[in-house]
C-alpha positions as CSV (number, residue, x, y, z in Angstrom):
1,M,-0.1,0.1,0.3
2,R,2.8,2.1,0.8
3,N,3.9,1.9,-2.8
4,I,0.9,2.7,-4.3
5,G,0.6,5.7,-2.1
6,S,4.1,6.8,-3.1
7,A,2.8,6.6,-6.8
8,I,-0.8,8.8,-6.2
9,A,1.9,11.9,-5.1
10,L,4.4,11.4,-7.5
11,L,1.0,11.6,-9.9
12,I,-0.8,14.3,-8.3
13,F,3.5,16.8,-8.6
14,I,3.8,15.8,-12.1
15,C,0.0,17.2,-12.9
16,L,0.5,20.1,-10.3
17,S,3.9,21.2,-12.0
18,V,2.5,20.7,-15.7
19,S,0.2,22.9,-14.9
20,D,1.9,25.6,-13.5
21,L,4.3,25.6,-16.4
22,S,1.5,26.1,-19.1
23,A,0.2,29.0,-17.1
24,A,4.1,30.7,-16.5
25,T,3.7,30.0,-20.3
26,S,0.4,31.4,-21.3
27,Y,0.6,35.0,-22.9
28,E,-2.8,37.0,-21.4
29,A,-3.4,39.6,-23.9
30,T,-5.7,42.5,-24.4
31,V,-7.9,44.0,-27.1
32,K,-10.9,46.5,-27.7
33,F,-12.7,46.3,-30.0
34,S,-15.2,49.0,-31.5
35,I,-19.0,47.3,-32.7
36,E,-21.5,48.0,-35.0
37,N,-25.1,47.8,-35.3
38,M,-25.6,47.1,-31.3
39,T,-29.5,49.6,-31.0
40,C,-30.3,48.4,-28.3
41,A,-29.8,47.0,-24.5
42,T,-29.2,42.9,-25.7
43,C,-27.2,43.4,-28.0
44,P,-23.9,43.3,-26.2
45,I,-25.2,40.1,-24.3
46,S,-24.9,38.7,-27.9
47,V,-21.3,40.0,-28.5
48,R,-20.3,39.0,-25.4
49,K,-21.2,35.7,-25.8
50,A,-20.0,35.4,-29.4
51,M,-16.6,36.8,-27.8
52,E,-16.9,33.9,-25.0
53,R,-17.1,30.9,-27.1
54,V,-13.8,31.6,-28.6
55,D,-10.7,29.4,-27.3
56,G,-9.0,31.4,-24.6
57,V,-11.1,34.1,-24.3
58,K,-11.2,35.1,-20.9
59,D,-12.8,38.1,-19.4
60,V,-15.4,40.0,-22.8
61,D,-16.4,43.6,-21.2
62,V,-18.9,45.1,-24.1
63,N,-21.0,48.8,-23.4
64,F,-23.6,49.6,-25.2
65,E,-23.5,53.4,-24.7
66,T,-19.7,53.1,-26.3
67,K,-20.4,51.0,-28.9
68,M,-17.2,49.1,-27.2
69,A,-15.4,46.6,-25.9
70,T,-13.0,45.3,-24.4
71,V,-11.9,40.9,-24.8
72,V,-8.7,40.0,-22.6
73,Y,-7.6,36.3,-23.9
74,N,-5.0,33.7,-23.8
75,A,-3.0,34.5,-27.1
76,N,-1.6,31.7,-27.6
77,L,-4.1,29.6,-27.6
78,T,-6.4,32.2,-30.2
79,S,-6.3,35.7,-31.7
80,A,-8.2,39.4,-31.8
81,S,-8.9,38.5,-35.5
82,D,-10.4,35.1,-33.9
83,I,-12.7,36.7,-31.0
84,G,-13.7,40.4,-33.6
85,S,-14.9,37.6,-36.5
86,A,-16.7,35.8,-33.9
87,S,-18.5,39.0,-33.4
88,S,-19.3,39.8,-37.0
89,D,-20.1,36.2,-37.4
90,V,-23.4,37.1,-35.5
91,G,-24.2,40.2,-37.1
92,F,-22.3,43.0,-35.0
93,P,-18.8,43.3,-37.0
94,A,-16.0,44.4,-34.3
95,T,-13.3,46.9,-35.9
96,E,-10.1,46.3,-33.9
97,L,-9.2,49.9,-32.3
98,T,-5.2,50.8,-32.1
99,E,-3.5,52.6,-29.6
100,E,-2.6,55.7,-30.3
C-alpha cells in the first residue's frame, strides 16, 4: 500500500507541475473593439456570448453606450482577429482599435 500512496503522490506532483508550467507560458493580452449594429440594450449580450465562445477568451466587457468591447484572452490559444470574427459572424462587425 505504501507504493500506491507514493505513486499517487508523485502523479499529483507531476500534474501540478505541468499545470504551473502551462500557466507560466500563457500570454495574456487585451484588445479593444469598436462594435457596429448595436441598437438595443440586449445587443451587447449577443456580442459577449459570441466572443466568450472563442477558445482562450478569459473576459469580455461590452459597453452599449460607447459601442466598444474589451477582451482579455490567451494569445497562445486565439487571436484578436478570431475574436472579432466571432462578433461579426453574429451580426455585429467588430473592428480592432489600436492605441496611438
